[in-house]
VOGU-3710 file (C-alpha; in Angstrom, 3 decimals, decimal comma):
1> xxxxxxxxxx> 1,166/26,580/-19,538  -0,161/23,074/-18,790  -3,458/22,324/-20,479  -5,490/20,564/-17,795  -8,210/19,608/-20,232  -5,670/17,670/-22,306  -4,423/15,979/-19,133  -8,011/15,126/-18,209  -8,687/13,596/-21,624  -5,472/11,569/-21,375
11> xxxxxxxxxx> -6,522/10,199/-17,985  -10,042/9,445/-19,250  -8,549/7,394/-22,074  -6,476/5,303/-19,659  -7,472/1,951/-18,227  -8,407/2,270/-14,559  -7,287/-0,444/-12,150  -8,660/-0,515/-8,612  -5,713/-1,148/-6,289  -7,884/-1,593/-3,204
21> xxxxxxxxxx> -9,787/-4,434/-1,609  -13,433/-3,943/-0,753  -13,650/-3,888/3,033  -16,234/-5,791/5,047  -16,728/-6,971/8,586  -14,812/-10,141/7,611  -11,827/-8,490/5,929  -8,410/-9,916/6,868  -6,645/-7,684/9,406  -3,944/-7,561/12,055
31> xxxxxxxxxx> -5,491/-9,818/14,742  -5,331/-7,254/17,568  -7,512/-4,833/15,594  -11,310/-4,954/15,792  -13,324/-5,630/12,642  -15,422/-3,051/10,850  -18,777/-2,361/12,518  -21,599/-1,050/10,367  -25,144/-0,243/11,393  -28,133/1,761/10,221
41> xxxxxxxxxx> -28,893/4,935/12,159  -31,824/5,812/9,913  -33,497/3,776/7,167  -35,647/4,749/4,217  -38,659/4,169/6,447  -37,464/7,313/8,249  -37,271/9,161/4,940  -33,509/8,817/4,416  -30,844/6,150/4,872  -27,820/6,892/7,105
51> xxxxxxxxxx> -25,207/4,367/8,194  -22,623/4,496/10,960  -19,195/2,956/10,346  -16,724/2,165/13,108  -13,334/1,217/11,707  -9,682/1,536/12,669  -7,350/3,541/10,444  -5,166/0,575/9,509  -7,932/-1,525/7,933  -8,148/-3,023/4,473
61> xxxxxxxxxx> -6,062/-1,266/1,866  -4,770/1,649/3,912  -2,241/4,445/4,194  0,234/4,784/7,069  1,378/8,286/7,999  4,822/8,646/9,619  3,259/9,260/13,056  1,834/5,716/12,940  5,208/4,541/14,277  7,306/7,644/14,846
71> xxxxxxxxxx> 6,834/10,170/17,639  6,706/13,637/16,119  6,102/12,235/12,626  3,633/13,803/10,210  -0,063/13,133/10,651  -2,159/12,118/7,682  -3,557/15,628/7,209  -0,003/16,982/7,028  0,942/14,968/3,950  1,189/17,210/0,855
81> xxxxxxxxxx> -1,776/16,717/-1,466  0,543/16,739/-4,459  2,102/13,530/-3,108  -1,164/11,628/-3,644  -0,867/11,543/-7,453  2,433/9,969/-8,468  4,177/8,009/-11,215  3,811/4,313/-10,390  6,513/1,660/-10,696  5,663/-1,993/-10,021
91> xxxxxxxxxx> 8,481/-4,413/-9,202  7,211/-7,943/-9,808  8,582/-10,677/-7,535  5,437/-12,811/-7,635  7,091/-15,894/-9,124  9,815/-15,853/-6,491  7,221/-15,409/-3,716  5,223/-18,353/-5,084  8,332/-20,496/-4,609  9,403/-18,950/-1,288
101> xxxxxxxxxx> 6,929/-16,812/0,706  9,737/-15,417/2,870  11,714/-13,538/0,233  12,664/-9,900/0,705  12,878/-7,402/-2,140  16,529/-6,322/-2,346  18,568/-3,494/-3,831  19,821/-5,982/-6,424  16,203/-6,596/-7,441  15,704/-2,865/-7,921
111> xxxxxxxxxx> 18,860/-2,502/-9,997  17,790/-5,446/-12,158  14,391/-3,805/-12,596  16,045/-0,528/-13,622  18,323/-2,295/-16,100  15,227/-3,534/-17,902  12,869/-0,593/-17,386  15,013/2,492/-16,821  15,879/4,376/-13,662  13,103/5,022/-11,176
121> xxxxxxxxxx> 12,317/8,736/-11,287  12,479/10,892/-8,177  9,114/11,660/-6,638  7,566/8,324/-7,603  5,592/5,554/-5,905  7,176/2,088/-5,957  5,002/-0,981/-5,379  6,252/-4,465/-4,511  4,120/-6,977/-6,405  3,991/-10,355/-4,674
131> xxxxxxxxxx> 0,459/-11,463/-5,695  -0,218/-11,913/-1,967  -3,491/-10,056/-2,560  -4,858/-13,158/-4,298  -5,133/-14,743/-0,844  -7,831/-12,192/0,047  -10,270/-12,550/1,791  -8,919/-15,568/3,692  -7,462/-14,414/7,021  -5,449/-17,585/7,606
141> xxxxxxxxxx> -3,941/-17,601/4,122  -3,154/-13,905/4,378  -1,251/-14,306/7,650  0,249/-17,672/6,615  1,491/-18,724/10,050  3,902/-21,608/10,574  3,695/-24,101/13,442  5,408/-21,583/15,753  2,934/-18,816/14,933  5,396/-16,879/12,759
151> xxxxxxxxxx> 4,096/-15,250/9,584  5,629/-16,681/6,434  5,255/-13,530/4,350  7,413/-11,454/1,981  8,702/-7,974/2,725  11,143/-5,178/1,935  14,813/-5,432/2,827  16,465/-2,520/4,619  18,881/-1,920/1,754  16,032/-1,701/-0,744
161> xxxxxxxxxx> 14,163/0,916/1,272  17,323/2,877/1,980  18,185/2,895/-1,727  14,720/3,956/-2,879  14,337/6,688/-0,277  17,795/8,231/-0,306  19,185/7,462/-3,754  16,004/7,437/-5,826  14,117/9,885/-3,585  10,749/8,194/-3,931
171> xxxxxxxxxx> 7,697/9,737/-2,280  6,093/6,491/-1,118  6,073/2,707/-1,386  3,406/0,046/-1,184  2,911/-3,709/-0,900  0,202/-6,361/-0,764  0,866/-7,774/2,712  -0,023/-6,470/6,178  3,533/-5,372/6,958  6,593/-3,693/5,455
181> xxxxxxxxxx> 8,839/-6,324/7,028  8,895/-9,967/6,031  7,335/-12,250/8,619  10,649/-13,889/9,460  12,440/-10,538/9,855  9,729/-9,277/12,196  9,987/-12,423/14,311  13,785/-12,261/14,397  13,877/-8,567/15,363  10,905/-8,710/17,680
191> xxxxxxxxxx> 9,498/-5,631/15,957  8,714/-4,139/12,544  12,130/-2,555/12,112  11,764/-1,743/8,418  8,330/-0,194/8,849  9,747/2,021/11,580  12,700/2,941/9,368  10,472/3,771/6,409  8,127/6,007/8,383  11,043/7,606/10,225
201> xxxxxxxxxx> 12,219/8,954/6,864  9,058/11,044/6,650  7,338/9,261/3,776  4,116/7,292/3,748  3,226/3,796/2,601  0,182/1,885/1,357  -0,432/-1,592/2,694  -2,665/-4,447/1,511  -2,704/-3,295/-2,120  -4,624/-5,298/-4,721
211> xxxxxxxxxx> -4,525/-6,010/-8,462  -0,898/-5,075/-9,039  -0,841/-7,929/-11,562  -2,983/-5,694/-13,794  -0,464/-2,820/-13,815  2,677/-2,705/-15,981  6,139/-2,135/-14,585  6,223/1,521/-15,680  4,119/4,182/-17,337  1,136/4,309/-14,971
221> xxxxxxxxxx> -0,012/6,808/-12,349  -1,355/6,097/-8,879  -4,050/8,306/-7,330  -4,849/7,974/-3,633  -7,884/9,353/-1,789  -9,163/9,193/1,791  -11,281/11,360/4,121  -9,807/14,603/5,450  -9,312/13,293/8,981  -7,867/15,508/11,702
231> xxxxxxxxxx> -4,795/14,009/13,421  -5,087/10,523/11,917  -2,263/7,990/11,900  -3,751/6,224/8,899  -6,916/5,534/6,970  -8,538/3,092/4,596  -7,974/4,437/1,088  -9,283/4,180/-2,441  -6,226/3,918/-4,645  -6,467/3,567/-8,403
241> xxxxxx> -3,938/3,200/-11,187  -4,274/4,996/-14,514  -2,765/2,606/-17,051  -2,072/3,739/-20,632  -4,065/1,795/-23,218  -2,127/-0,116/-25,838
//
């Protein structure tokens, strides 16, 4: 029988890394989405302080449920709770992105990662580290548009997602940018083809992750929390990594 107290003590001894950006009215976002609105409904002069927040689901570091893109896909409240605490793998392509912001993470990158770190276990969360989060909170730097208005941003290749989902059977993936697709791929296809593909497979993703540079390639856990919305396509999240201490 699993001793939960021992598991608790192990987690308490781990280093905790916040994988989320703090969200404000000025947080970078997809330009068609409204910013966060926050106002006081009651103040301490009334005897208690209550605030009202108005925010879209895909804001800040957030989770996308399959229904975000796919008709008939699972809503956020239909995701299994056990899929919100997962082994975390971090594939670091930050140096390559620094040299070329348009790179896509490939199957070859994953196989090279596995050669060094071991095979990615089924039921895991795989994060693409690009260090794009270091551009936060500058909206222009985060979007990184060229003269034609095309985002110059990294993303996942189709073959990488297909491999992780069907051959490694991961539960979810995440990245530091706004989109699953690279900016150039989205412009070429006229849509977010890889984001649609990912969500069509029935798994979720986290977008706009932070601080992946503080998490090792393997050995950590990711824990994800958000409100228990009814019929939500996505939500801002608080995601943390439990990192074993040396």
